[in-house]
Every structure is written in structure tokens, then in C-alpha cells.
N, CA, C and O of each residue as an XYZ file, in Angstrom:
736
protein
N       0.644     -1.031      0.003
C       0.023     -0.109      0.118
C       0.837      1.220     -0.143
O       0.635      2.047     -1.031
N       1.928      1.231      0.967
C       2.882      2.518      0.802
C       3.290      2.680     -0.246
O       3.199      3.795     -0.760
N       3.944      1.496     -0.987
C       4.764      1.490     -2.396
C       3.829      2.212     -3.466
O       4.291      2.990     -4.300
N       2.348      1.862     -3.365
C       1.301      2.230     -4.443
C       1.251      3.842     -4.238
O       1.333      4.627     -5.183
N       1.099      4.250     -2.820
C       1.009      5.676     -2.732
C       2.217      6.481     -3.067
O       2.139      7.649     -3.449
N       3.215      5.904     -2.932
C       4.525      6.630     -3.021
C       4.637      6.910     -4.651
O       4.799      8.045     -5.100
N       4.522      5.645     -5.530
C       4.494      5.825     -6.807
C       3.360      6.740     -7.406
O       3.577      7.443     -8.393
N       1.898      6.694     -6.640
C       1.062      7.503     -7.261
C       1.422      9.097     -6.831
O       0.937     10.034     -7.466
N       2.210      9.273     -5.830
C       2.564     10.628     -5.461
C       3.682     11.050     -6.381
O       3.815     12.259     -6.565
N       4.499     10.215     -6.980
C       5.436     10.582     -7.923
C       4.721     10.743     -9.303
O       5.212     11.522    -10.119
N       3.838     10.200     -9.538
C       3.255     10.439    -10.842
C       2.483     11.750    -10.879
O       2.612     12.486    -11.857
N       1.661     12.090     -9.834
C       1.023     13.284     -9.476
C       2.240     14.723     -9.695
O       2.004     15.775    -10.290
N       3.188     14.429     -9.186
C       3.983     15.574     -8.867
C       4.633     15.582    -10.429
O       4.761     16.726    -10.865
N       5.041     14.570    -11.294
C       5.426     14.646    -12.510
C       4.340     15.314    -13.416
O       4.752     15.900    -14.417
N       3.021     15.288    -13.175
C       1.935     15.585    -13.845
C       1.797     17.033    -13.462
O       1.305     17.757    -14.328
N       2.099     17.516    -12.461
C       2.071     18.986    -11.964
C       3.170     19.623    -12.504
O       2.975     20.803    -12.793
N       4.402     19.123    -12.748
C       5.521     19.910    -13.243
C       4.952     20.055    -14.501
O       4.569     21.189    -14.787
N       4.777     18.982    -15.495
C       4.449     18.993    -16.715
C       3.320     20.192    -16.984
O       3.298     20.773    -18.069
N       2.634     20.431    -16.199
C       1.371     21.607    -16.297
C       2.302     22.805    -16.195
O       1.976     23.668    -17.010
N       3.302     23.120    -15.492
C       3.814     24.311    -15.179
C       4.351     24.756    -16.550
O       4.931     23.928    -17.253
N       4.168     26.143    -17.003
C       4.643     26.869    -17.937
C       6.185     27.090    -17.736
O       6.730     26.623    -16.736
N       6.926     27.829    -18.717
C       8.343     27.864    -18.496
C       8.693     28.686    -17.561
O       9.633     28.457    -16.800
N       7.914     29.812    -17.519
C       8.235     30.646    -16.168
C       8.044     29.876    -15.018
O       8.933     29.939    -14.169
N       7.033     29.130    -14.799
C       6.913     28.533    -13.771
C       8.096     27.538    -13.411
O       8.577     27.510    -12.278
N       8.555     26.689    -14.486
C       9.738     25.937    -14.433
C      10.786     26.522    -13.990
O      11.457     25.937    -13.139
N      11.220     27.960    -14.514
C      12.274     28.728    -14.304
C      12.065     29.152    -12.586
O      13.016     29.084    -11.807
N      10.952     29.505    -12.238
C      10.790     29.914    -10.889
C      11.012     28.769     -9.922
O      11.474     28.991     -8.803
N      10.664     27.442    -10.365
C      10.885     26.432     -9.447
C      12.415     26.102     -9.345
O      13.088     25.880     -8.338
N      12.698     26.126    -10.371
C      14.412     26.100    -10.744
C      15.362     27.101     -9.649
O      16.345     26.818     -8.964
N      14.660     28.273     -9.808
C      15.323     29.353     -9.063
C      15.101     28.995     -7.518
O      16.016     29.228     -6.728
N      13.835     28.402     -7.055
C      13.759     28.008     -5.569
C      14.496     26.909     -5.106
O      14.677     26.751     -3.899
N      14.961     26.093     -5.988
C      15.631     24.769     -5.700
C      17.365     25.429     -5.585
O      18.144     25.061     -4.706
N      17.651     26.261     -6.468
C      19.052     27.023     -6.655
C      18.992     27.688     -5.097
O      19.818     27.335     -4.256
N      18.248     28.390     -4.880
C      18.232     29.159     -3.803
C      18.532     28.297     -2.386
O      19.370     28.563     -1.524
N      17.568     27.171     -2.426
C      17.826     26.330     -1.258
C      19.094     25.526     -1.280
O      19.522     25.099     -0.207
N      19.697     25.293     -2.328
C      21.175     24.534     -2.407
C      22.129     25.841     -1.814
O      22.878     25.649     -0.856
N      22.045     26.955     -2.363
C      22.876     28.181     -1.829
C      22.781     28.350     -0.419
O      23.810     28.640      0.191
N      21.544     28.193      0.288
C      21.160     28.297      1.465
C      21.954     27.268      2.480
O      22.425     27.575      3.575
N      21.987     25.987      1.858
C      22.574     24.852      2.633
C      24.170     24.734      2.437
O      24.933     24.226      3.258
N      24.489     25.228      1.346
C      26.044     25.055      0.963
C      26.843     26.051      1.229
O      28.039     25.831      1.415
N      26.272     27.447      1.301
C      26.944     28.396      1.800
C      26.747     29.258      2.802
O      27.643     29.779      3.466
N      25.340     29.457      2.957
C      24.958     30.389      4.064
C      24.908     29.734      5.552
O      25.488     30.196      6.535
N      24.277     28.825      5.529
C      24.408     28.207      6.639
C      25.549     27.956      7.378
O      25.634     28.293      8.559
N      26.449     27.380      6.766
C      27.905     26.788      7.071
C      28.573     28.063      7.828
O      29.315     27.934      8.802
N      28.241     29.216      7.298
C      29.020     30.368      7.629
C      28.262     30.970      9.139
O      28.801     31.917      9.713
N      27.275     30.484      9.581
C      26.296     30.923     10.589
C      27.545     30.716     11.805
O      27.682     31.519     12.728
N      28.338     29.602     11.636
C      29.267     29.064     12.821
C      30.212     30.173     12.800
O      30.374     30.713     13.895
N      30.805     30.593     11.922
C      31.920     31.676     11.597
C      31.429     32.964     12.253
O      32.036     33.533     13.160
N      30.255     33.385     11.708
C      29.415     34.597     12.332
C      29.376     34.433     13.854
O      29.937     35.229     14.607
N      28.741     33.446     14.241
C      28.537     33.511     15.815
C      30.204     33.346     16.540
O      30.338     33.894     17.634
N      31.273     32.714     16.032
C      32.446     33.015     16.670
C      33.151     34.103     16.491
O      34.049     34.376     17.289
N      32.868     34.915     15.412
C      33.134     36.570     15.340
C      32.315     37.241     16.421
O      32.840     38.012     17.224
N      31.234     36.992     16.435
C      30.473     37.790     17.429
C      30.959     37.645     18.927
O      30.887     38.541     19.767
N      31.457     36.393     19.126
C      31.729     36.144     20.681
C      33.087     36.895     20.854
O      33.348     37.527     21.878
N      33.971     36.783     19.745
C      35.282     37.525     19.771
C      35.176     39.022     20.073
O      35.938     39.592     20.854
N      34.200     39.614     19.416
C      33.731     41.144     19.399
C      33.138     41.423     20.919
O      33.505     42.418     21.545
N      32.178     40.457     21.477
C      31.982     40.751     22.861
C      33.235     40.637     23.684
O      33.460     41.591     24.429
N      34.101     39.628     23.682
C      35.087     39.350     24.493
C      35.934     40.777     24.445
O      36.272     41.293     25.511
N      36.270     41.407     23.162
C      36.944     42.480     23.170
C      36.183     43.634     23.779
O      36.751     44.381     24.576
N      35.007     43.798     23.461
C      34.136     44.986     24.284
C      34.287     44.788     25.492
O      34.491     45.791     26.175
N      34.244     43.525     26.140
C      34.153     43.493     27.585
C      35.620     43.797     28.215
O      35.756     44.330     29.316
N      36.728     43.384     27.364
C      38.034     43.784     28.010
C      38.217     45.278     27.898
O      38.774     45.932     28.780
N      37.773     45.756     26.881
C      37.674     47.298     26.577
C      37.071     47.961     27.706
O      37.698     48.843     28.292
N      35.754     47.575     28.117
C      35.262     48.129     29.212
C      35.979     47.965     30.412
O      35.884     48.848     31.264
N      36.768     46.854     30.639
C      37.292     46.791     31.978
C      38.420     47.838     32.404
O      38.591     48.265     33.545
N      39.196     48.185     31.204
C      40.145     48.947     31.023
C      39.962     50.317     30.247
O      40.515     50.559     29.174
N      39.093     51.207     30.942
C      38.682     52.460     30.127
C      39.902     53.539     30.325
O      39.996     54.526     29.595
N      40.692     53.298     31.228
C      41.739     54.164     31.647
C      43.058     53.848     30.799
O      44.148     54.301     31.148
N      42.917     53.139     29.795
C      44.105     52.943     28.631
C      44.755     54.168     28.383
O      44.169     55.246     28.283
N      45.940     54.001     28.286
C      46.653     55.488     27.965
C      46.450     55.770     26.398
O      46.373     54.935     25.496
N      46.388     57.042     26.322
C      46.054     57.459     24.994
C      47.348     58.172     24.596
O      47.927     58.988     25.312
N      47.782     57.736     23.247
C      48.986     58.003     22.620
C      48.691     59.378     21.631
O      47.691     59.568     20.938
N      49.697     60.134     21.765
C      49.709     61.470     21.155
C      50.314     60.944     19.681
O      50.702     59.782     19.564
N      50.353     61.687     18.807
C      50.462     61.578     17.206
C      51.930     61.397     17.295
O      52.375     60.925     16.249
N      52.830     61.617     18.203
C      54.337     61.252     17.719
C      54.696     59.708     18.498
O      55.596     58.958     18.120
N      53.994     59.506     19.382
C      53.876     58.164     20.157
C      53.349     57.241     19.325
O      53.933     56.161     19.229
N      52.002     57.517     18.474
C      51.283     56.552     17.594
C      52.557     56.429     16.486
O      52.911     55.260     16.331
N      53.109     57.156     15.901
C      53.964     57.114     14.950
C      55.095     56.243     15.332
O      55.592     55.461     14.521
N      55.468     56.348     16.415
C      56.551     55.486     16.901
C      56.295     54.049     16.893
O      56.989     53.194     16.342
N      55.291     53.887     17.520
C      54.446     52.468     17.619
C      54.413     52.010     16.289
O      54.808     50.858     16.112
N      53.941     52.805     15.088
C      53.893     52.288     13.674
C      55.182     51.646     13.264
O      55.281     50.511     12.797
N      56.221     52.542     13.500
C      57.723     52.330     13.036
C      58.409     51.080     13.752
O      59.248     50.342     13.235
N      57.912     50.990     14.988
C      58.542     50.030     15.818
C      57.977     48.372     15.311
O      58.436     47.292     15.684
N      56.869     48.623     14.372
C      56.299     47.385     13.824
C      57.160     46.838     13.001
O      57.315     45.618     12.973
N      57.842     47.681     12.214
C      58.778     47.116     11.131
C      59.870     46.446     11.630
O      60.145     46.686     12.805
N      60.730     45.474     10.886
C      61.917     44.701     11.630
C      63.113     45.824     11.139
O      63.085     46.617     10.198
N      64.088     45.589     12.077
C      65.309     46.223     11.825
C      65.761     45.998     10.392
O      65.293     45.094      9.699
N      66.787     46.941      9.927
C      67.220     46.838      8.774
C      68.429     45.845      8.717
O      68.870     45.461      7.634
N      68.945     45.447      9.900
C      69.970     44.282      9.738
C      69.592     42.948      9.809
O      70.373     41.998      9.857
N      67.982     42.876      9.818
C      67.522     41.601      9.770
C      67.075     41.216      8.458
O      66.464     40.150      8.526
N      67.145     41.683      7.268
C      66.662     41.288      6.079
C      67.282     40.060      5.677
O      66.727     39.425      4.780
N      68.468     39.561      6.247
C      68.939     37.962      5.678
C      68.167     36.951      6.280
O      67.956     35.865      5.742
N      67.692     37.323      7.516
C      66.523     36.383      8.257
C      65.494     36.066      7.240
O      65.191     34.969      6.773
N      64.886     37.570      6.918
C      63.558     37.631      6.100
C      63.619     36.909      4.806
O      62.697     36.247      4.329
N      64.905     37.116      4.231
C      65.031     36.604      2.925
C      65.322     34.953      2.949
O      65.241     34.308      1.903
N      65.630     34.390      4.083
C      65.749     33.126      4.503
C      64.561     32.365      4.621
O      64.423     31.183      4.304
N      63.528     33.293      5.206
C      62.264     32.794      5.351
C      61.417     32.720      4.189
O      60.415     32.011      4.104
N      61.847     33.454      3.334
C      61.271     33.165      1.804
C      61.599     32.173      1.020
O      60.971     31.651      0.098
N      62.849     31.907      1.548
C      63.661     30.500      0.707
C      62.857     29.234      1.418
O      62.530     28.319      0.662
N      62.523     29.127      2.799
C      62.135     28.208      3.391
C      60.507     28.002      2.937
O      59.944     26.908      2.976
N      59.990     29.021      2.585
C      58.535     28.920      2.532
C      58.218     28.396      0.923
O      57.180     27.870      0.521
N      59.402     28.700      0.175
C      59.404     28.244     -1.219
C      59.567     26.710     -1.123
O      58.768     25.904     -1.600
N      60.663     26.411     -0.469
C      60.849     25.019     -0.135
C      59.602     24.077      0.101
O      59.220     23.070     -0.495
N      59.102     24.782      1.204
C      57.741     23.994      1.600
C      56.881     24.015      0.638
O      56.099     23.067      0.704
N      56.680     24.849     -0.396
C      55.332     24.764     -1.077
C      55.963     24.269     -2.347
O      55.299     24.584     -3.334
N      57.090     23.561     -2.619
C      57.651     23.130     -3.816
C      57.815     24.035     -4.932
O      57.620     23.627     -6.077
N      58.215     25.436     -4.658
C      58.456     26.398     -5.843
C      59.888     26.321     -5.813
O      60.544     26.235     -4.776
N      60.399     26.358     -7.083
C      61.865     26.546     -7.495
C      62.149     28.094     -7.522
O      61.385     28.818     -8.160
N      63.181     28.601     -6.878
C      63.455     30.033     -6.663
C      64.806     30.081     -7.518
O      65.760     29.467     -7.040
N      64.980     30.725     -8.691
C      66.042     31.215     -9.243
C      66.657     32.181     -8.496
O      66.127     32.603     -7.468
N      67.821     32.622     -8.929
C      68.531     33.683     -8.427
C      67.958     34.972     -8.336
O      67.770     35.436     -9.461
N      67.637     35.666     -7.493
C      66.842     36.768     -7.378
C      67.829     37.844     -7.249
O      68.994     37.691     -6.882
N      67.200     39.073     -7.620
C      67.750     40.481     -7.223
C      67.394     41.032     -6.087
O      66.304     40.628     -5.685
N      67.987     41.913     -5.334
C      67.731     42.308     -4.304
C      68.359     43.742     -4.120
O      69.576     43.810     -4.293
N      67.776     44.738     -3.836
C      68.306     45.916     -3.778
C      67.737     47.070     -2.472
O      66.545     47.359     -2.367
N      68.466     47.454     -1.843
C      67.898     48.317     -0.841
C      68.106     49.706     -1.326
O      69.134     50.151     -1.836
N      66.812     50.428     -1.062
C      66.476     51.678     -1.513
C      66.269     52.579     -0.122
O      65.510     52.264      0.794
N      66.991     53.599     -0.161
C      67.060     54.543      1.201
C      66.651     56.029      0.612
O      67.424     56.577     -0.174
N      65.728     56.510      0.908
C      65.003     57.610      0.347
C      65.477     58.784      1.391
O      65.822     58.462      2.527
N      65.482     60.017      1.014
C      65.633     61.075      1.742
C      64.695     61.260      2.975
O      63.497     61.116      2.731
N      64.999     61.518      4.095
C      64.064     62.005      5.123
C      62.879     60.588      5.350
O      61.710     60.737      5.706
N      63.328     59.681      5.139
C      61.994     58.595      5.114
C      62.848     57.768      6.411
O      64.059     57.621      6.570
N      61.964     57.416      7.045
C      62.689     56.366      8.162
C      62.286     54.843      8.021
O      62.497     54.073      8.958
N      61.729     54.433      6.893
C      61.922     53.215      6.581
C      62.383     52.950      5.156
O      62.067     53.595      4.156
N      63.229     51.832      5.238
C      64.169     51.497      4.023
C      63.316     50.202      3.422
O      62.850     49.223      4.006
N      63.298     50.610      1.947
C      62.629     49.625      0.961
C      63.490     48.625      0.276
O      64.268     49.020     -0.592
N      63.419     47.350      0.592
C      64.424     46.261      0.224
C      63.783     45.746     -1.079
O      62.945     44.860     -0.910
N      63.968     46.053     -2.082
C      63.217     45.616     -3.361
C      63.730     44.268     -3.784
O      64.927     44.043     -3.967
N      62.796     43.406     -3.928
C      63.168     41.950     -4.184
C      62.285     41.458     -5.583
O      61.071     41.369     -5.767
N      63.307     41.216     -6.363
C      63.012     40.572     -7.742
C      63.072     39.159     -7.613
O      64.217     38.719     -7.506
N      61.906     38.109     -7.588
C      62.381     36.929     -7.488
C      61.750     36.143     -8.437
O      60.536     35.953     -8.501
N      62.896     35.530     -9.434
C      62.017     34.605    -10.380
C      61.789     33.293     -9.948
O      62.795     32.645     -9.659
N      60.504     32.660     -9.819
C      60.002     31.546     -9.397
C      59.387     30.610    -10.688
O      58.915     31.084    -11.721
N      59.500     29.325    -10.398
C      58.657     28.419    -11.181
C      57.966     27.308    -10.262
O      58.510     26.878     -9.245
N      56.632     26.859    -10.749
C      55.939     25.909    -10.050
C      54.581     26.039    -10.818
O      54.383     26.602    -11.895
N      53.725     25.408    -10.038
C      52.256     25.173    -10.682
C      51.536     26.398    -10.085
O      51.797     26.919     -9.001
N      50.681     26.737    -10.877
C      49.779     27.986    -10.440
C      49.411     27.544     -8.817
O      49.836     28.351     -7.990
N      48.808     26.580     -8.371
C      48.528     26.713     -6.901
C      49.587     26.554     -6.252
O      49.352     26.731     -5.056
N      50.820     26.265     -6.479
C      51.972     26.270     -5.510
C      52.520     27.603     -5.416
O      53.040     28.085     -4.409
N      52.335     28.283     -6.773
C      52.695     29.870     -6.512
C      51.933     30.720     -5.772
O      52.342     31.736     -5.211
N      50.680     30.242     -5.776
C      49.526     31.319     -4.866
C      49.958     30.918     -3.549
O      50.165     31.776     -2.690
N      50.113     29.683     -3.315
C      50.299     29.536     -1.816
C      51.630     29.988     -1.316
O      51.802     30.391     -0.166
N      52.544     29.907     -2.201
C      53.724     30.371     -1.807
C      53.539     31.919     -1.534
O      54.091     32.443     -0.567
N      52.772     32.612     -2.386
C      52.544     34.183     -2.163
C      51.846     34.202     -0.704
O      52.309     34.836      0.244
N      50.850     33.543     -0.661
C      49.958     33.779      0.512
C      50.799     33.453      1.731
O      50.658     34.082      2.780
N      51.696     32.446      1.586
C      52.278     32.060      3.123
C      53.338     33.200      3.227
O      53.639     33.641      4.337
N      53.897     33.673      2.107
C      55.221     34.615      2.433
C      54.519     36.202      3.073
O      55.094     36.984      3.831
N      53.128     36.341      2.490
C      52.775     37.483      2.959
C      52.182     37.349      4.522
O      52.136     38.311      5.288
N      51.744     36.021      4.863
C      51.515     35.827      6.392
C      52.732     35.799      7.139
O      52.832     36.432      8.191
N      53.928     34.917      6.540
C      54.767     35.016      7.520
C      55.668     36.243      7.570
O      55.940     36.619      8.710
N      56.196     36.958      6.538
C      56.707     38.139      6.789
C      55.887     39.654      6.719
O      55.813     40.284      5.664
N      55.443     40.009      7.669
C      54.603     40.873      8.009
C      54.881     42.364      7.261
O      53.989     43.142      6.925
N      56.100     42.541      7.110
C      56.361     43.730      6.432
C      56.608     43.770      4.897
O      57.122     44.739      4.340
N      56.194     42.624      4.246
C      56.527     42.370      3.162
C      55.091     42.562      2.323
O      53.995     42.129      2.680
N      55.421     43.413      0.977
C      54.321     43.775      0.167
C      54.712     43.158     -1.354
O      55.814     43.076     -1.895
N      53.550     42.809     -1.767
C      53.731     42.348     -3.224
C      53.473     43.484     -4.042
O      52.483     44.200     -3.895
N      54.576     43.697     -5.119
C      54.344     44.640     -5.949
C      53.951     44.288     -7.207
O      53.068     44.993     -7.696
N      54.415     43.293     -7.926
C      54.091     43.066     -8.987
C      54.202     41.215     -9.423
O      54.964     40.439     -8.847
N      53.297     40.846    -10.495
C      53.401     39.543    -10.368
C      53.243     39.432    -12.166
O      52.210     39.808    -12.720
N      54.326     38.912    -12.872
C      54.428     38.514    -14.003
C      54.488     36.976    -14.111
O      55.333     36.303    -13.521
N      53.605     36.514    -14.844
C      53.446     35.079    -15.372
C      53.664     34.731    -16.718
O      53.309     35.427    -17.669
N      54.327     33.505    -16.808
C      54.694     33.379    -18.252
C      54.393     31.719    -18.329
O      54.593     31.023    -17.334
N      54.046     31.319    -19.210
C      53.487     29.904    -19.720
C      53.992     29.609    -20.991
O      53.745     30.382    -21.916
N      54.750     28.471    -21.195
C      55.068     28.178    -22.710
C      54.168     27.763    -23.347
O      54.049     28.191    -24.495
N      53.204     26.775    -22.830
C      51.839     26.549    -23.560
C      50.858     26.272    -22.919
O      51.038     26.448    -21.714
N      49.696     25.844    -23.237
C      48.507     25.680    -22.186
C      48.717     24.420    -21.508
O      48.311     24.313    -20.351
N      49.310     23.433    -22.088
C      49.430     22.091    -21.537
C      50.573     22.088    -20.496
O      50.701     21.209    -19.644
N      51.297     23.028    -20.627
C      52.456     23.034    -19.341
C      52.016     23.175    -18.298
O      51.219     24.097    -18.130
N      52.381     22.290    -17.179
C      51.874     22.112    -15.928
C      52.690     23.084    -14.933
O      52.227     23.446    -13.852
N      53.678     23.383    -15.312
C      54.523     24.321    -14.447
C      54.910     25.680    -15.367
O      55.207     25.738    -16.560
N      54.771     26.952    -14.172
C      54.769     28.211    -14.987
C      55.789     28.977    -14.474
O      56.097     28.909    -13.284
N      56.403     29.782    -15.349
C      57.539     30.720    -14.851
C      56.823     31.966    -14.227
O      55.729     32.325    -14.663
N      57.472     32.640    -13.170
C      56.673     33.685    -12.681
C      57.970     34.653    -12.111
O      59.021     34.149    -11.718
N      57.714     36.130    -12.134
C      58.741     36.908    -11.589
C      57.752     37.613    -10.745
O      56.704     38.088    -11.182
N      58.252     37.669     -9.157
C      57.484     38.166     -8.229
C      58.277     39.717     -7.858
O      59.451     39.665     -7.492
N      57.728     40.790     -7.947
C      58.081     41.874     -7.592
C      57.769     42.031     -5.916
O      56.574     41.956     -5.630
N      58.605     42.217     -4.912
C      58.242     42.254     -3.629
C      59.024     43.448     -2.966
O      60.104     43.815     -3.429
N      58.466     44.025     -1.904
C      59.080     45.179     -1.341
C      58.861     44.956      0.261
O      57.745     44.869      0.773
N      60.187     44.870      1.028
C      60.409     44.368      2.254
C      60.721     45.585      2.858
O      61.757     46.152      2.513
N      59.826     46.195      3.902
C      60.044     47.465      4.368
C      60.534     47.060      5.634
O      59.989     46.241      6.374
N      61.866     47.833      5.903
C      62.676     47.711      7.314
C      62.892     49.206      8.078
O      63.011     50.317      7.563
N      62.895     48.941      9.033
C      63.274     50.418     10.133
C      64.491     50.668      9.898
O      65.343     49.839     10.216
N      64.810     51.773      9.336
C      66.292     52.226      9.261
C      66.726     53.155     10.256
O      67.728     53.831     10.020
N      66.080     53.291     11.392
C      66.803     54.262     12.236
C      66.996     53.732     13.752
O      67.582     54.429     14.580
């Protein structure tokens, strides 16, 4: 009996769908697409949203507990900003970090060009790095992301990608990066 009701219901559903016009079918398709997006994209982000809300509440409660925090004047705030950047004598360490990240991601690094640029009356030195690299596209993307995450004073200035042909799995790229260093 249950099997008969189920097959009878399927026949009625097919008949109702056949009776729909093209606009009705399009509307039904959009409804199904909206439900897929809801369950695949929106609902999983609820957990992230709730986590971020908890972090905001925690930060607000900490801020409320310490309202007498020291206010910095402009010179002090600028000093804190400059102190964020690594010292100029630490550049070999950061270059070594880039090499480690490249090895971890399977990216081949050719001999790079490094140039220290000091501008008049600037408190930051700019270390210009031109890095020829070779790897697959996902490897290069991961290398760039990891490098920017691991070296906080690094900025990506340019990316030039060359591929010999479409079938080539590995690509050659030239990465232009700036490493900002505290020079005083």
C-alpha cells in the first residue's frame, strides 16, 4: 500500500511539473537553487559569524574593564607604527624565510635580485626583491599567501606570469616584492 501511494505521488508530481509553464519551471529552478545556496553557503557561515560575534563581545568586555588605557599622542602613535617594522639588519633572516616557504611549497626559486633603497628623510628602508620562481599555479599562489602571512612587512608589488603553452603544468613567474625595514 505504501509503495502504491509513493508511486502514485510521484506520478502526480510529474503531472503537476508538466503542467507548469516555462516561467513556472524557471521559478521552481530558482527556488531549488536558492535552497542549495542556503544549505551549501549560508548556513555553514553561521558558525563563523557566531565565533566572530563572541570575539567582538570579548574584546568589548576587555575594553570596558580598562577604560583608563593610555592614549597616545601623534608622535607616540607614529613611533609604535615604526616599531612594527623589522630592523634593517634583519633582512637576511627574512630572505631566508622566503626561501624556506618556497621549499615547503615546492616552488623553485632562481637567483633573485635584491636592492636596498634609502630615500631622503624616510624612516623606512625599502628592500626591493625581484624573485624569479617556477611551479604550478596553486603552488605559486600558496607561496605568495604564505610569504605575506609569515613576513608581515612584505608587500607584493608585481606578478608576471609566463607559460610556454597551455598544456604546461609548471609556469614561470617573476615576483616583485618590497620588504619594508626600520632604518633608524
